[in-house]
N, C-alpha and C positions, 0 to 999 in steps of 0.2 A: 441239615444245613451244610453248605459247603464252606470250608474255611480256607483262606489263602495263606500258603507258606507257614503252616503250623506243623510242628514236628509230631508225628504220629506216636502214640504210646501203645498201639496195638499192632498186630501183624500188618504189614504194608504191601500193597501191590501197586506197581508203577505202570502207567500207560503213557506212552509218548504221543504227543500231538504233532505230527509232521506230515510230510508228503505233499505239500502244495507245489505249484509250478516252480517256486523258488527253492524248494528243498525236496530233492528226489530220494532221500535216505529213509524211505518209509518202511520197506520190507514188511515184517509181520507186526509192526507196532502202530499201524494206522488206526484212526477211529473207524474207518470204513469197514463195515461188516465184521468188526471184531467182537468176539464173545469171550469173556473171562469168567472163570468159575472160581469162587472164593468161599472160604468157610465163614459162617456167621460170626460177626464180631471183628471182621477184617476191615481195615481202612483202604480205600482205593485212592491213589493220588494220580491226577492228570497233570503231566508236565508239559508245558509248551516249549518244545524243542524246535519250533518252526521260526520263520522270519516275520510272521504276522500274527496278530492276536487271534484267539479262538473263544467262542462262547458255547457252553454245553447246557443242554436243557433236558430234564427228565421226560420220559414218555416217548411217543412217536409223533412225527410231524403232523399226521392227520388227526391226532387226538385233540379233543376240545379242551381237555384238562391237563395238557402237558405243562411242565414247569412246576407242578404241585410239589414234587419231592425236592427238587433243586433247580436253580437257575444260576449258573456260575458268574454271570456278567462276564465282561471281557477278561480273559486270562492273557496277560501281557507276555511278550517274549521273554523267556527265561524264568517265568513265574509258574506257579502250580496251585491247584486246589485239591482239597482232601474231603472225602465223605466217608463216614463210618456206616457200614452195612450191618445192622444188628438184627435183622429179621430175614427168615427164609423167604425166597421169592425170585421172580425173574424181573429184572429191572431194565427197561429199554431207555436209551438216551440218544440224542442227535446233536449235531452242530447247528446252531441257530442260523448262521449266515449261509451254510451249505447243508441243507437238510438231507441231501443224499448221503452224507457222512453219518453213519449210525454205529451204535455199539450196544452190547447187552452185558449186563452183569448178573450172573447166576449165583445166588447165595444159598449155600447148603448148610446143613447142621454139622456140628463138630463130629458126631458119631459117624456120619457118612459124607465126608468131604468131597466125594467125586461123583455123587449121583443124587440129583435132586428128586428123582422119582422115589428113591428109597427113603429120603427124608419125609416126603409127604405121606408115605404109607407106613411109617414107623410111629407107633403110639407114643414112644418116649420123646418124639420131636414135635408133638403137636402144639406145645405151648409156644414154640418159636415161630409159628406161622402167623403172619398178619391177618387181621380180620378182612372179610371180603371187601368191605368199603374202603379200608385203608389201602389194600392192594389196588383197588380201582382208582382211588384218588391219587395214588402215586404214579399213575401213568399206564398201569397194566390193563390190557383189554379185558372186558368182562368175561369173554370165553377163555382167557388164559389164567383166570383167578384160581388159585389152589385152595382146596379145602382140607380140613383134618381128615384122618383116615376114617372116622366114624360118621362123617357128614357127606352130603351130596350137593352138587352145584345146581342152582335154579336161577332163572332170571325173572324179575318182576315185570309182568306184561305192560304195566303202566308206563314205566320209564326205562326199562332195560338194565336197571342196576342188579348186581349179583347178590346172591344170598347162599349161605351154606347151612343146610338143614338136615335133619334125620331122614332116612330114606322113606319112612312111612309118612312123614310130614310132607316131603316132596310130592309124593303121590297124591296126597290130599290137595295140595296147592295147585297141581296141574288139573286135577278133576274139577276144582271150583273155578278154574280160569284166572286165579290170582297170578300164577307163574307159568313159565314156559321153558322148554329146553331148546327152543329155537333161537336164532338171532333176533334182535329187537331193533326197530328203527322208528324214530319219531316221525309223526305224520305232520306234513305241512298244512297250515290253515286250521289246525285243531290241537287242542291240548290233550293229545293221546298218542299212543304208540301201537304198532302192530308187530307180531312175531312172524318170522318167515324162515323157510328153508328152500333152497333152490339148487338144482344141479345144472351144469352146463350154462351158467350165466351169472350175472351180478345184478342186484337191486341198486338203482341209482337214487331213487327217491319215491316216496309215497305221498300223494296230495289229496286232500279232501275237498269236495265241492258238494253243493246240494241246496235245495230250497225246501223249507218246512214251515208248518204252522203249528201252534200250540193250543190244545183244547183247554177248557176250564179245569179238567181233571189232572193237568200236568202232562198229558200225552202229546207226543209230537207225530205229525203225519207228514207225508211228502216223500221226496226222494233223497237218498244220500248216495254219493258217488266217490269211489276211491280210484284214483289214477296211479297205477304202478308203472313207473318208468324203469326200463331194464336194458341191459346189454347181454346178448346171448351169443354163445359160441356154437351151438347145435341144438337139436330138439331136446326138450327137457320138461320138467314139472316144477311148478311153483306151489309150495305149501304155505298158506297164510292163515294166521289166527287173528281175528278181528273182534275187538270189544263190541258188544251190542250197543253200548252207549255211543259208539262212534258211527256204526252202520249196522243195519238189520234188515230183514225181509219178513214182513208179517202180514197175515190175512186172516180176518175173523178170529183174532187172538191166538193164532197158531203160526208156527214157523212156515214160511213159504220159500220159494226158490229165488235165488239171485239171478240177475242177468249178467253174463260175462261176455265182454267184447275184446277181441284180439285185433289190434290195428283196425278197429271199427267193424269187425265181423263177429257175429255171435258164435261162441264155441261151447262145447259141453264141459262139465266139471263134475266133481264128486264132493259131497260134504262128508268129511271123515269123522268129525266129532263136533259136539256142541255141549255147552254148559249153560247155566242160567246167566252167565255174564259174557260169553264169548262164543263164536262159531269159527270152525276151521274148514277151509276149502282146499281141495287138490285140483290144481288147474294145469292141464298139459298145454304146452306151447310149441310152436314151430320156430326153427332157427330164423333169425332176422327180425323177430317181433320187437318193437320198441316200447309199446304201451299195452298194458292190460287194464281194462276198465271194469270195475266191479260196481254194479248198480243194485241198490237196495231200495226198499219202499215200505210203506205201511205204518202201523202204530207200534210204538214201544214206550215203555215208561221211562221217562227222563225228566228231571227237574231242569227247566231252562236256566242258563247262567244268569247271575244277577246283572241288571243293567247299571251302567255307570252314571 
């Protein structure tokens, strides 16, 4: 919680909020792109030294769960807010009315006050690391979550949330299709996610379409289609892991080939791995492609969602 104008009883670091068009005395104390490293247990005070109010929000502007750790409300001219940072981690924040103004608080352990990487790999400091979900809910991106020295990071394929598990457990989760070490994105028009890796480009969205019919045994037949919208900078490759419950290609109770279209033209691909719950494809693409269409079909076991 942020507190206004409360005297800190722990080590205090001050950050000035200044540098608007009315106040050009910003120098190195701007919120913009400022990174401050503090020891665990330090209080950080943001002081409004500007001529207008400011509002600070935890996380990044593009994060859906920003503001979870703190939302300062308006900090009036000459006032300040204080937050105690008691857990090791990397904390992003930004100014609500001017989201291009950002900052980062890096919290290290007392033993190694200048190096976060040493904290994370030191067994004596593991108790001070926030749990993966606590870090995630505080505004830290899933891929930036830190694990204890003896644990490895993995992402749940269903919703992209992070988990820290033992290395052998991570291997088992990857093999079973529960988890992935790729980035995860929610699929539009479906209660599911896909994992992906891409070079020389960015994934903008993944949308599901399709027509299907359900047999008396609970099997679904028909076509399922995923449209991957992307922005590319040169030729590259898309790696995508798709849950079978979302899309599959089956024929005579056996896995069959998908059809892949790039801007409406069929292209080759390779299937790099498959489990009982997911399939992973490697799809090369040409620079300038805007959409990749993945078409599946056939029968696969799935209980239809309950009708309302």
